[in-house]
N, C-alpha and C positions, 0 to 999 in steps of 0.2 A: 455369657459374655466373658471373654478372656481378659485378665488383668495381668500386668507385668511389673516386676520390680527388678532393678539392676544394682549391683554393687561393683563399681568400676575401680580399678587400681587397689583392690583388696590386698593387703600385705600378708598373703598366704600363698604357698606354692600351689599350682593347679592340681598336682597329683594328690595332695592332701584334701583339697576341696572337692575333687571328683569323687572320692570315697564317700563323703557325706551326701553329696547330691544323688549319687546312685542309690543310697539308702532310702531316700524319701521320694524319689520319682515315682509317680503313679499312685501315691497314697493320698488318703483324705488329709486335708490341711490340718485339722485338729489332731489327728493321729500322728502326723509328721511332727508337729510342735511338741507333742508328748514324748515322742522318741528322742528328739533332739535335746530336750531338757535333761535327759539322763545319759546322753552320749558324751564320753570324755574326750573325743577327738578334737583337734585344734580347729577344724572347720565348722563344728556344730554351732557356735555362737553366731558366725557369719550367716549361715543358711537359715537359722532360726529367726534372726532379725529380718532377713529378706522375706521370709514367708509372712511374718507379721506385717511388714510393709505392704506386701501384695494384698493381704486381707484388707488393710486400711484403704488401699487404692480402690479395691472393689466396692467398699462401702461409699466412697466419695463418688465414684462413677454412677453407681446405682444404689440409692439408699434402701431399696426394697429387696436387695439380694439376700438369698438364703446362705448365710455363712457356713452352715453345716453341710451344704451341698458342694462346697468348693473342694477341689482336689488339685494336686500338683500335676498339671498336664505336661509340662516340659520344664526341664532344668538343665542348664548347660554351664560349663566352666571353660573359659578360654584363657590362653596365656596373654598376659599384659606386657607392655614394654618394660624393659629393664634398664632404661637409659638413666634414671635418677637413683638407682639403687646399686650402682657398681661399687664393688669393694675389691681390694687387692690384698693378697697374702704373700709375704716375703718367702722366697724359696732359696735353694742353694745357689751358690756362685753368683749372687747379686741379681738373680732373676726374680720375677713376680708372676703370680698366676691370679686369674680373676676368680672371685667368689660370686656365684650366681645367687641372687636373692629373688625369691619367687614373688611375682605380682600376678593377680588373677582378675578377670572380669567374670562375675557370677551373675547369671540371669535365671529368674524363676517366673514361670507363667502359671497362673491359676485359672481354672475354668470350672464351670458348674456341671455336675452330673445330672442327667435327665432322669 
């Protein structure tokens, strides 16, 4: 039975989060948590918290689920809206340019291996 956890409007750029998601996709949930504990990338705490949340969701949906059999079936990172994180940088001759602040929607789906 597949369980899902989402982090919407995560204050991390999608490019940084995708590196970590690609690292754990397809791995056993326990092994992914172990790797994320020692990964120094900025997205590691976000993805680790999501996997722990998905494990908790699996326990709530089915109390008899085998947690050791869970693996990361799918993990995606999408770009979120940047409407509330707009910043401006002064430039030459009185102009200004926009600073892009990354916002991500991260989704992790866990499933059981047969």
